C-alpha positions as a printed Julia matrix, in Angstrom:
88×3 Matrix{Float64}:
 96.72   72.89  111.9
 95.28   76.69  113.34
 98.98   78.55  112.86
 98.63   77.39  108.84
 94.8    78.02  108.45
 96.37   81.57  109.65
 99.5    81.53  107.16
 97.11   80.28  104.43
 94.38   83.56  105.32
 96.91   85.67  104.97
 98.38   84.6   101.58
 95.15   84.86  100.29
 94.15   88.41  101.53
 97.85   89.79  100.19
 97.21   87.79   96.99
 93.8    89.26   96.81
 95.16   92.69   97.75
 97.55   92.7    94.81
 94.87   91.38   92.34
 93.25   94.48   93.34
 95.65   96.59   93.33
 96.7    95.51   89.32
 93.24   95.45   88.48
 93.09   99.17   89.79
 95.86  100.18   87.85
 95.48   98.43   84.32
 91.7    99.46   84.31
 91.48  102.8    84.71
 90.96  104.86   81.65
 93.11  106.68   80.41
 90.97  108.84   78.33
 87.89  109.65   79.22
 85.75  109.38   75.67
 82.61  107.77   76.6
 80.15  107.68   79.75
 81.53  104.9    80.53
 84.77  105.78   80.97
 83.36  108.95   82.84
 81.54  106.56   85.13
 84.39  104.3    86.05
 86.59  107.04   86.74
 84.7   108.66   89.02
 83.76  105.29   90.38
 88.23  104.0    90.95
 88.17  108.24   92.31
 85.65  107.31   95.15
 86.97  103.71   96.07
 83.87  102.01   95.41
 82.74   98.95   93.51
 80.73   98.66   90.64
 77.91   97.28   93.34
 78.01  100.16   94.89
 77.43  102.35   92.11
 74.69  100.08   91.18
 72.99  100.58   94.08
 72.84  103.81   94.65
 71.68  103.82   90.55
 69.11  101.54   91.53
 70.27   98.98   88.27
 72.1    95.62   88.81
 75.66   95.88   89.1
 76.35   94.04   85.51
 74.46   97.04   84.25
 77.36   98.82   85.33
 79.95   96.53   84.33
 78.07   96.86   80.46
 78.05  101.09   80.5
 81.95  100.6    81.95
 82.57   98.95   79.04
 80.6   100.7    76.48
 78.54   97.24   75.77
 75.33   99.59   76.58
 74.44  103.31   77.8
 72.45  103.94   80.31
 68.73  104.43   79.7
 66.49  108.19   79.76
 65.22  106.53   83.1
 68.8   106.17   84.36
 70.68  109.02   82.88
 69.19  111.75   86.31
 70.99  109.08   88.87
 74.3   108.48   86.59
 74.65  112.54   86.49
 73.87  112.94   90.08
 76.44  109.94   90.94
 79.09  112.11   88.62
 78.66  115.15   89.97
 79.2   114.13   93.66
């Protein structure tokens, strides 16, 4: 049973990596039209997760998702931290 578990774990890990790579290539912004596109590009260039950016900007990770999807824009309160992140 242990060998089966190890094989299953390796298969899941490989599948996760493939999904992650597909997501990376599919979701990388082709053109930088919005602030959300710039945030996403910078995050991907640095190899960060939305959670990592959220922690540095002091917002919830869903806020980063909304910014990257252009559903909302950063408030004036967060704009300074966003600009620092974009110029790291």
